[in-house]
C-alpha positions as CSV (number, residue, x, y, z in Angstrom):
1,M,-10.8,6.2,-13.6
2,V,-10.6,2.3,-13.8
3,K,-6.9,2.6,-14.8
4,W,-6.4,5.1,-11.7
5,L,-8.3,3.0,-9.4
6,S,-6.6,-0.2,-10.4
7,S,-2.9,1.6,-9.8
8,K,-4.1,3.1,-6.5
9,L,-5.3,-0.6,-5.4
10,A,-2.0,-2.0,-6.4
11,Q,-0.1,0.4,-4.4
12,Q,-2.4,0.0,-1.5
13,V,-2.6,-3.9,-1.4
14,S,1.1,-3.9,-1.9
15,A,1.6,-1.5,1.2
16,A,-0.8,-3.8,3.2
17,A,0.8,-7.0,2.1
18,L,4.1,-6.0,3.0
19,M,3.7,-5.2,6.5
20,V,4.3,-8.5,8.1
21,G,7.0,-8.3,10.7
22,M,7.3,-4.6,10.6
23,L,7.0,-4.0,14.2
24,A,8.7,-7.1,15.6
25,S,12.1,-6.9,17.1
26,P,14.4,-9.2,15.2
27,S,15.1,-11.3,18.5
28,L,11.2,-11.8,18.7
29,A,8.6,-13.5,16.5
30,K,8.3,-12.0,13.1
31,D,4.6,-11.6,13.1
32,P,3.3,-8.3,14.3
33,F,-0.4,-9.2,13.3
34,R,-1.2,-12.1,15.7
35,T,-0.2,-12.8,19.4
36,T,-1.3,-16.5,18.8
37,N,-0.5,-18.8,16.1
38,P,2.2,-16.5,14.6
39,R,3.8,-17.0,11.1
40,P,7.4,-17.0,10.4
41,I,9.0,-14.2,8.5
42,S,12.7,-14.1,7.9
43,D,14.9,-11.3,9.3
44,R,15.9,-10.4,5.5
45,T,12.4,-9.9,4.5
46,E,11.7,-7.9,7.7
47,A,14.7,-5.5,7.1
48,A,13.3,-4.7,3.7
49,F,9.8,-4.1,5.2
50,R,11.3,-1.9,7.8
51,A,13.2,0.2,5.5
52,I,10.2,1.1,3.4
53,F,7.3,1.3,5.9
54,E,8.6,2.2,9.1
55,K,11.3,4.7,7.7
56,G,10.0,5.5,4.1
57,D,13.6,4.8,3.1
58,Y,14.2,3.4,-0.4
59,R,17.8,4.2,-0.8
60,N,19.4,0.9,-0.2
61,I,16.1,-1.2,-0.8
62,Q,17.5,-3.1,-4.0
63,T,20.1,-4.7,-2.0
64,L,17.7,-5.7,0.7
65,L,15.3,-7.0,-2.0
66,N,18.0,-9.3,-3.3
67,Q,18.2,-11.0,0.1
68,T,14.4,-11.7,0.6
69,D,12.9,-15.0,1.0
70,P,12.1,-16.6,-2.4
71,N,9.4,-18.7,-0.9
72,E,7.4,-15.8,0.7
73,P,4.8,-13.9,-1.4
74,L,5.4,-10.7,0.5
75,S,9.0,-10.4,-1.0
76,F,7.5,-10.5,-4.4
77,A,4.7,-8.3,-3.6
78,L,7.4,-5.8,-2.2
79,K,9.6,-6.0,-5.2
80,G,6.3,-5.4,-7.3
81,L,5.7,-2.2,-5.4
82,V,9.3,-0.9,-6.0
83,A,9.1,-1.6,-9.6
84,Y,5.8,0.0,-10.0
85,T,7.1,3.2,-8.2
86,S,10.1,3.4,-10.1
87,F,8.0,2.9,-13.3
88,Q,6.2,5.8,-12.6
89,G,9.1,8.2,-12.2
90,E,11.1,6.8,-15.1
91,S,11.3,9.0,-18.2
92,D,13.5,6.7,-20.6
93,P,11.2,4.7,-22.6
94,Q,13.4,1.4,-22.6
95,R,13.9,1.5,-18.9
96,K,10.1,2.2,-18.2
97,Q,9.2,-0.9,-20.1
98,A,11.7,-2.9,-18.3
99,L,10.2,-1.8,-14.9
100,L,6.7,-2.5,-16.2
101,N,7.8,-6.1,-17.2
102,D,9.5,-6.5,-13.7
103,F,6.2,-5.3,-12.1
104,K,4.3,-7.9,-14.0
105,T,6.8,-10.8,-13.3
106,Y,6.6,-9.8,-9.5
107,A,2.6,-9.6,-9.6
108,T,2.5,-13.1,-11.0
109,Q,5.1,-14.4,-8.6
110,T,3.2,-12.9,-5.7
111,R,0.1,-15.0,-7.0
112,T,2.0,-18.2,-7.8
113,T,4.2,-18.3,-4.7
114,A,0.8,-17.7,-2.5
115,E,-0.7,-20.7,-4.4
116,Q,2.0,-22.9,-3.0
117,L,1.6,-21.3,0.5
118,A,-2.1,-22.0,0.4
119,K,-1.2,-25.7,0.5
120,S,0.2,-25.3,4.1
121,D,-1.3,-22.0,5.2
122,P,-4.6,-21.4,3.4
123,L,-5.1,-18.3,5.3
124,R,-2.2,-16.5,4.1
125,G,-2.1,-18.0,0.8
126,N,-5.6,-17.0,-0.2
127,I,-4.8,-13.4,1.1
128,Y,-1.7,-13.0,-1.0
129,Q,-3.3,-14.7,-4.1
130,A,-5.8,-12.0,-3.9
131,A,-2.9,-9.2,-3.7
132,G,-1.2,-10.8,-6.5
133,T,-4.4,-10.9,-8.7
134,I,-5.0,-7.1,-8.0
135,L,-1.4,-6.2,-8.8
136,E,-1.9,-8.1,-12.2
137,G,-4.8,-5.8,-12.7
138,G,-2.7,-2.9,-12.1
139,Y,-0.4,-4.2,-14.9
140,I,-3.6,-4.6,-17.2
141,A,-4.5,-1.0,-16.8
142,A,-1.0,0.3,-17.2
143,T,-0.6,-1.6,-20.7
144,Q,-4.1,-1.8,-22.1
145,G,-5.7,1.6,-21.0
146,T,-9.0,2.4,-19.4
147,V,-11.4,1.1,-22.2
148,R,-9.9,-2.1,-23.4
149,G,-8.8,-3.1,-19.7
150,I,-12.1,-2.7,-17.9
151,P,-13.4,-6.3,-18.2
152,Q,-10.3,-7.9,-17.2
153,I,-9.8,-5.5,-14.4
154,L,-13.1,-6.2,-13.0
155,G,-12.6,-9.7,-13.4
156,N,-9.4,-9.5,-11.6
157,L,-11.2,-7.7,-8.5
158,Q,-14.0,-10.3,-8.5
159,Q,-11.6,-13.1,-8.4
160,A,-9.5,-11.4,-5.6
161,F,-12.7,-11.1,-3.5
162,R,-13.2,-14.8,-3.9
163,Y,-9.6,-15.4,-2.7
164,L,-10.4,-13.0,0.3
165,D,-13.8,-14.6,1.1
166,A,-11.9,-18.0,1.3
167,A,-9.4,-16.6,3.6
168,E,-12.1,-15.2,5.7
169,R,-13.9,-18.7,5.8
170,V,-10.4,-19.7,7.6
171,D,-10.5,-17.1,10.2
172,P,-12.9,-14.2,9.8
173,K,-11.1,-12.2,12.7
174,D,-7.7,-12.6,11.5
175,P,-5.8,-9.0,11.8
176,E,-3.8,-9.4,8.5
177,L,-6.8,-10.5,6.5
178,N,-8.9,-7.5,8.0
179,L,-6.1,-5.1,7.3
180,I,-5.7,-5.9,3.7
181,K,-9.5,-6.3,3.1
182,G,-10.3,-3.3,5.0
183,L,-7.7,-1.3,2.7
184,I,-9.1,-2.6,-0.6
185,D,-12.8,-2.1,0.6
186,L,-12.1,1.5,1.7
187,T,-10.3,2.4,-1.6
188,L,-13.1,1.1,-3.8
189,S,-15.7,2.5,-1.7
190,A,-14.1,5.9,-1.4
191,N,-13.5,6.3,-5.2
192,L,-15.8,4.2,-7.2
193,N,-19.4,3.1,-6.3
194,L,-19.1,-0.7,-6.6
195,P,-21.3,-3.4,-4.8
196,L,-18.2,-5.2,-3.8
197,S,-17.4,-2.9,-1.1
198,S,-18.6,-1.0,1.9
199,P,-17.1,2.0,3.4
200,T,-18.8,1.3,6.8
201,D,-17.4,-2.4,6.9
202,A,-14.1,-1.3,5.7
203,I,-13.7,1.3,8.3
204,A,-14.9,-1.2,11.0
205,R,-12.3,-3.8,10.0
206,L,-9.6,-1.1,10.2
207,E,-10.5,0.2,13.3
208,Q,-11.4,-2.9,15.4
209,T,-9.5,-5.8,14.0
210,A,-6.6,-4.7,11.5
211,Q,-3.0,-4.9,12.9
212,P,-0.5,-3.3,13.0
213,R,-2.2,-0.3,14.2
214,Y,-0.1,2.3,12.4
215,L,-0.8,0.9,9.1
216,A,-4.4,0.6,9.7
217,D,-4.5,4.2,10.7
218,R,-2.5,5.2,7.6
219,G,-5.1,3.3,5.5
220,L,-7.9,5.2,7.5
221,A,-6.3,8.6,6.7
222,V,-6.0,7.8,3.0
223,G,-9.8,6.6,3.1
224,Y,-11.2,9.4,5.1
225,R,-9.2,11.9,3.0
226,D,-10.9,10.4,-0.4
227,L,-14.4,10.6,1.6
228,K,-13.7,14.2,2.4
229,Q,-14.0,13.5,6.0
230,F,-10.8,15.6,6.8
231,D,-11.1,15.9,10.6
232,K,-11.2,12.2,10.9
233,A,-8.3,11.9,8.3
234,L,-6.3,14.2,10.3
235,Q,-6.9,12.0,13.5
236,A,-5.9,9.0,11.8
237,V,-2.7,10.1,10.2
238,D,-1.6,11.8,13.6
239,R,-1.9,8.3,15.2
240,A,0.1,6.6,12.4
241,L,2.8,9.6,12.8
242,S,2.9,8.9,16.5
243,K,4.1,5.3,16.0
244,T,6.4,5.9,12.8
245,P,7.4,9.8,13.1
246,S,10.3,9.5,11.0
247,N,8.6,8.2,7.8
248,P,8.4,11.4,5.1
249,E,5.6,9.7,3.3
250,L,3.2,10.2,6.4
251,S,4.3,13.8,6.6
252,Y,3.4,14.0,2.9
253,L,0.1,12.4,3.5
254,K,-1.0,14.9,6.5
255,A,0.3,17.8,4.0
256,Q,-2.4,16.5,1.5
257,I,-5.0,16.2,4.0
258,L,-4.4,19.9,5.1
259,V,-4.6,21.1,1.4
260,R,-7.9,19.4,1.0
261,S,-9.1,21.2,4.3
262,Q,-8.2,24.4,2.5
263,R,-5.3,25.0,5.0
264,D,-2.5,25.4,2.5
265,R,-0.3,27.5,4.8
266,D,-0.4,24.7,7.6
267,S,0.5,22.1,4.7
268,I,3.6,23.9,3.8
269,P,6.0,23.0,6.7
270,L,4.9,19.2,6.4
271,F,5.9,19.4,2.6
272,E,9.0,20.7,3.4
273,T,9.5,18.1,6.1
274,A,9.0,15.3,3.8
275,L,11.4,16.9,1.1
276,S,14.2,17.2,3.8
277,K,14.5,13.5,3.3
278,K,13.9,13.4,-0.6
279,D,17.1,11.5,-1.1
280,Q,15.6,8.3,0.5
281,L,12.3,8.8,-1.8
282,P,11.5,7.7,-5.1
283,A,11.9,10.2,-7.7
284,A,8.3,10.3,-8.7
285,T,7.3,10.8,-5.1
286,V,9.7,13.6,-4.8
287,Q,8.5,15.4,-8.0
288,Q,4.8,15.2,-7.0
289,I,5.6,16.7,-3.4
290,Q,7.5,19.6,-5.0
291,R,4.5,20.2,-7.4
292,E,1.9,20.0,-4.6
293,L,4.2,22.3,-2.4
294,R,4.4,25.0,-5.1
295,G,0.7,24.8,-5.5
296,A,0.2,25.3,-1.7
297,Q,2.7,27.9,-1.7
298,Q,0.8,29.8,-4.4
299,R,-2.6,29.7,-3.0
300,A,-1.3,30.6,0.6
301,G,0.3,33.8,-0.9
302,G,-2.7,34.5,-2.8
303,R,-4.9,34.4,0.1
């Protein structure tokens, strides 16, 4: 359970951490979170964000990643996310280990770059020290396993919350902070009963303060799905799809929610929509979608 949760947190926090500049035009400010006191994000980093999170397109991501800002912790978090996703779908042992090593490197670089950023921007510096710390916890889970890794993983979570608390003291209403903290809280509370988190507080953060809206809605959809509140999950994922309709990962998420609502037949077209763009998705994601589609087809046929 802890191994799975840490991996899921790594993915969630990476996703949240990587969304700065997503919705901004290249000719405008690069911070879609804030209308005042925006933070600068380079065009190169923004292009990588758009490729993954606006379009769900991983095809040319490595070229984009090689051009991202080396002083921006978001760029290393994005590299870590891609390395971890590739690690999950890799079958060659040597290549798998190399990807895992890359994930560890990028997780640490996320944290250490954020340490430097904290000197000039304590809000974002603390946010991404938290993100890097959780990513490092994901590496511990992947390498040490559930039993041996528990003390360190829980220690990483506690340290991450200390960083987030420090960021909250700077600006408790910051949209970026509330997006990332809301995603972490909702993931923890929906899947593991820990005193570190509250589903009510997490949902309030994501509904009221977090930006950009489509990513907050995506996080709400995942959280409501895991809390088995499927009607609310469908409403949230539909809001996210209305903003980024071409992202196949959102079609896949909606299909999952329908399956858990025992609406297998309704889920099949959405699985197929996601697979229509399989060439731009990671191999591990495609394989999982295919497995879940076959299951839905079998259950629908049986009914």
